[in-house]
C-alpha positions in Angstrom: 44.2 49.3 -129.4 42.0 46.6 -130.9 43.1 43.2 -129.5 44.0 40.5 -132.1 42.3 37.2 -131.4 44.1 35.1 -134.0 45.7 35.1 -137.4 44.7 32.6 -140.0 46.6 31.5 -143.1 44.5 31.1 -146.3 44.4 27.5 -147.5 45.5 26.5 -151.0 42.3 25.4 -152.9 42.8 25.5 -156.7 39.8 25.5 -159.0 40.8 23.6 -162.2 44.0 25.5 -163.3 43.1 28.6 -161.4 45.4 29.3 -158.4 43.1 29.9 -155.5 43.7 30.5 -151.8 40.6 30.4 -149.5 40.7 32.6 -146.4 37.1 32.0 -145.4 35.8 29.5 -144.5 38.5 27.2 -143.3 38.8 24.5 -140.6 40.1 27.2 -138.3 37.5 29.9 -138.9 34.0 29.6 -140.3 33.1 33.3 -140.7 33.5 36.7 -139.1 29.9 38.0 -139.0 28.8 39.3 -141.5 31.9 38.4 -143.6 31.3 34.9 -144.9 33.7 33.9 -147.6 36.9 35.0 -149.3 38.6 33.4 -152.3 41.9 34.8 -153.5 42.6 33.9 -157.1 46.1 34.3 -158.4 48.5 35.8 -158.9 49.2 33.9 -162.1 49.9 34.5 -165.7 47.7 33.4 -168.5 49.1 32.7 -172.0 47.5 33.9 -175.2 44.6 31.7 -176.3 43.6 30.8 -172.7 40.1 29.7 -171.4 40.1 32.4 -168.7 38.1 32.3 -165.5 35.9 29.2 -165.1 32.8 30.8 -163.4 30.0 30.2 -165.9 26.3 30.7 -165.1 25.4 29.9 -161.5 22.7 31.1 -159.1 22.9 33.0 -155.8 20.4 34.1 -153.1 20.6 35.7 -149.7 24.0 37.5 -149.7 26.2 40.0 -151.5 29.5 39.7 -153.3 32.3 42.2 -153.7 35.0 41.4 -156.3 38.3 43.1 -156.4 40.2 43.0 -159.8 43.9 43.6 -159.1 45.1 42.3 -162.4 43.3 41.1 -165.5 39.6 41.6 -165.9 36.1 40.2 -165.4 33.2 40.1 -167.8 30.0 40.0 -165.7 26.5 39.2 -166.9 23.4 38.4 -164.7 19.6 37.8 -165.1 18.9 41.0 -163.3 20.2 43.0 -166.2 23.7 43.7 -164.9 26.5 43.6 -167.5 30.0 45.0 -167.7 33.7 44.3 -168.2 35.7 45.6 -165.2 39.4 46.0 -165.6 42.4 46.1 -163.2 41.8 48.4 -160.2 38.0 48.1 -160.4 35.4 46.3 -158.3 32.1 44.6 -158.7 29.4 44.7 -156.0 26.4 42.4 -156.5 23.4 42.1 -154.2 21.9 38.7 -155.0 18.9 39.3 -152.7 16.0 37.1 -153.7 18.0 35.5 -156.4 19.6 35.7 -159.8 21.9 33.8 -162.2 25.2 35.3 -163.1 28.5 34.5 -164.9 32.0 35.9 -164.1 34.4 35.1 -167.0 37.4 36.7 -168.6 36.8 39.1 -171.5 37.4 38.0 -175.1 40.4 40.2 -175.2 42.0 38.6 -172.1 41.4 35.1 -173.4 42.9 36.1 -176.8 45.9 38.0 -175.5 46.5 36.6 -172.0 48.2 38.5 -169.2 48.5 38.6 -165.4 45.5 37.9 -163.3 44.7 38.4 -159.6 41.2 38.6 -158.3 39.5 38.4 -154.9 35.9 37.7 -154.1 34.4 38.5 -150.7 30.9 37.5 -149.7 28.8 39.5 -147.2 25.7 38.1 -145.5 22.4 39.9 -145.8 20.3 40.2 -142.6 17.0 38.4 -142.7 15.0 41.6 -143.5 17.0 42.0 -146.7 17.4 38.4 -147.9 14.7 38.8 -150.5 15.4 42.3 -151.8 15.5 42.8 -155.6 18.9 41.9 -157.0 21.3 44.8 -157.8 24.7 45.1 -159.5 27.3 47.9 -159.6 30.5 47.7 -161.6 33.1 50.4 -161.0 36.4 51.0 -162.9 39.5 52.2 -161.1 38.9 55.9 -161.8 35.4 55.7 -160.3 36.7 54.7 -156.8 37.7 57.6 -154.6 41.3 57.6 -153.3 42.5 59.0 -150.0 46.2 59.6 -149.4 47.7 59.0 -146.0 51.2 59.4 -144.6 52.3 61.8 -147.3 51.2 59.6 -150.1 52.9 56.4 -148.8 49.4 55.0 -148.2 46.5 55.0 -150.7 43.0 54.1 -149.5 40.5 53.1 -152.1 37.1 53.8 -150.5 34.4 51.5 -151.8 31.5 51.6 -149.3 30.9 53.5 -146.1 33.4 56.3 -145.5 37.0 57.0 -144.8 37.1 60.2 -142.8 35.2 62.7 -144.9 35.3 60.6 -148.1 32.3 58.5 -148.9 32.5 55.4 -151.0 30.3 55.1 -154.2 28.5 52.0 -153.0 25.5 52.3 -150.7 25.6 49.3 -148.5 22.2 48.0 -147.2 23.8 46.9 -144.0 26.3 49.7 -143.3 29.3 47.6 -144.3 32.4 49.7 -144.8 35.0 48.4 -147.2 38.2 49.7 -148.6 41.4 48.4 -150.2 44.6 49.9 -149.0 47.9 50.1 -150.9 51.0 50.8 -148.8 54.6 51.6 -149.8 57.3 50.2 -147.5 57.3 52.2 -144.3 53.9 53.7 -145.0 51.6 53.8 -142.0 48.1 54.8 -141.0 45.8 54.6 -138.1 42.0 54.6 -137.8 39.3 54.1 -135.2 36.7 51.3 -135.5 34.0 51.1 -132.8 34.5 48.0 -130.6 31.0 46.8 -131.4 31.9 46.4 -135.1 33.6 43.3 -136.5 36.7 43.9 -138.6 37.7 42.2 -141.8 41.4 42.4 -142.4 43.2 40.4 -145.0 46.8 40.9 -146.3 46.8 40.3 -150.1 50.4 41.2 -150.7 53.4 42.1 -148.6 53.8 42.2 -144.8 52.5 44.6 -142.3 52.5 45.4 -138.6 48.9 45.5 -137.2 48.8 46.9 -133.7 52.4 46.0 -133.4 52.0 42.4 -134.5 53.4 41.2 -137.9 51.0 39.8 -140.5 52.2 38.3 -143.7 50.5 38.0 -147.1 47.6 35.4 -147.4 46.7 35.9 -143.8 43.3 36.9 -142.3 43.2 38.6 -138.9 40.4 38.2 -136.4 40.0 40.8 -133.7 38.2 40.7 -130.4 35.6 43.4 -129.8 37.8 45.3 -127.4 39.4 48.6 -128.1 38.8 50.8 -131.2 42.3 51.9 -132.4 43.8 50.2 -135.4 47.4 51.0 -136.4 49.1 49.6 -139.5 52.6 49.9 -140.8 54.0 48.3 -144.0 57.2 46.3 -143.5 57.3 46.0 -147.3 55.2 47.1 -150.2 51.7 45.7 -149.3 48.1 45.5 -150.3 45.3 44.8 -147.8 41.5 44.5 -147.7 40.0 46.4 -144.7 36.3 46.4 -143.7 34.1 46.5 -140.7 30.4 46.1 -139.9 28.1 45.4 -136.9 27.5 41.6 -136.6 24.0 40.5 -137.5 23.9 37.7 -134.9 21.5 35.7 -137.0 21.5 32.0 -137.9 23.7 31.3 -141.0 22.7 28.3 -143.2 24.8 28.1 -146.3 24.6 25.5 -149.0 26.3 25.8 -152.3 25.3 29.1 -153.9 22.7 30.1 -151.3 23.0 31.7 -147.8 19.8 31.8 -145.7 18.6 31.6 -142.1 17.1 28.1 -142.2 17.2 24.7 -144.0 13.7 25.3 -145.2 14.8 28.6 -146.9 17.6 26.7 -148.6 15.2 24.1 -149.9 13.0 26.9 -151.1 15.9 28.6 -152.9 16.7 25.4 -154.8 13.0 25.0 -155.8 12.8 28.6 -156.9 15.9 28.2 -159.0 14.6 25.0 -160.6 11.3 26.7 -161.3 13.1 29.6 -163.1 12.2 32.2 -160.5 15.8 33.5 -160.6 15.6 34.2 -164.3 16.4 32.3 -167.4 20.0 32.4 -168.7 20.5 33.9 -172.1 24.2 33.4 -172.6 
């Protein structure tokens, strides 16, 4: 079985009135190549007449984002032409590439009516050869994401990119990143094989699970050694996890604010290009 190196608890890092736990990066773990960043917003309840999510227009370059909407919604708009409102159960995958400006806010309906909100955003690095690709955005509602039932229906795998057995996810990852979210009833279990060369991303959003016979509670990220290829998971209570894997890029990572590149000079260039309007002009 895959050997667990360490388990890390997400740190509480609120953004204004938004409940937020940051699993990557923290003082204990910088990143798990190519998985760079994870913010877990919520769960929390918004009253009617709220201001919604606070992520107004901001630029990105050099990486990709995958956003999971568990409760609530996100209204997305970007200078590459992407636009949608994604509701509970859906996801957004954005390739920032050479750069764009985007906003992620709550819909007018959510701000008017309020409701429960829980959203997670994961950042993937892009390898040097893809840092400057054209930006791309895909928004998928819940019914557009394939589901795979395991353990007689006690486990539901939502396949986003890569594959789960014979089922392919709807997102074509530039870097062969496999990502799924997994919903488990109490007692539900599954096993899968992940080649030892690939790094695993494993985060428990809700509940408590046994991972290769070790207990992992909610708000914990698991880092594995590159030894063994069997992963066995059992839910000790109703649980929800994010599970992904990819070959590490083993390239320099220079991150500053909204940009992730391979050198300080590339970061300076990103700021210059943004100021010169090369990432688009915001028409909010």
